[in-house]
Phi, psi and omega in degrees: 000071185286159178235134173260135187238132169226143179241122183245146174288151177287322184087209181261112183298338180290321182274353176081019180280087182244138179285166000273113175240144183303332182277351181270121184289160174271124179284314181211161177201160177210131184248135173072037175296124183280154180298135179087354180259149176282144176285171167296158175290128180263116184264112177258111185247343184292155182292338183259001184089199182208165176253127177262123178249127181237138175228121181250152178273351177214167179289120185227155167266149180225141175239126181241125182219161170300146182303328179297336180257021184302328182294339182261013176300129180216078183295331180296333179262004183278149176267357177279122184236133174259127175281159179293128175059031176243138176277124179241135183248142175228144174270133175238123175287173181306136179146186178253129187234156178215152179220159177214146180244163175214153178300136177287123180224000000 
């Protein structure tokens, strides 16, 4: 049950440049993250934060935390749910982030 991850810059909120737009570059990405595995560290460096886009092949729970709190990742107890084959967006403020998924039960 892999998850595809892309991280997009927010751009300038005044001009409305919000992803996913073809002209907005992908900052980072990870393809085929397996259930129960930690993602790569997602580095958000822009002043406005970034948009995290996730697409899962099955219904999964996801836990997203600052990298400093990686030891407390608990996707089974998370209320964040990814639907199968649906793109879900999350806002991430500046910092280093990590995520882990678990089967929705």
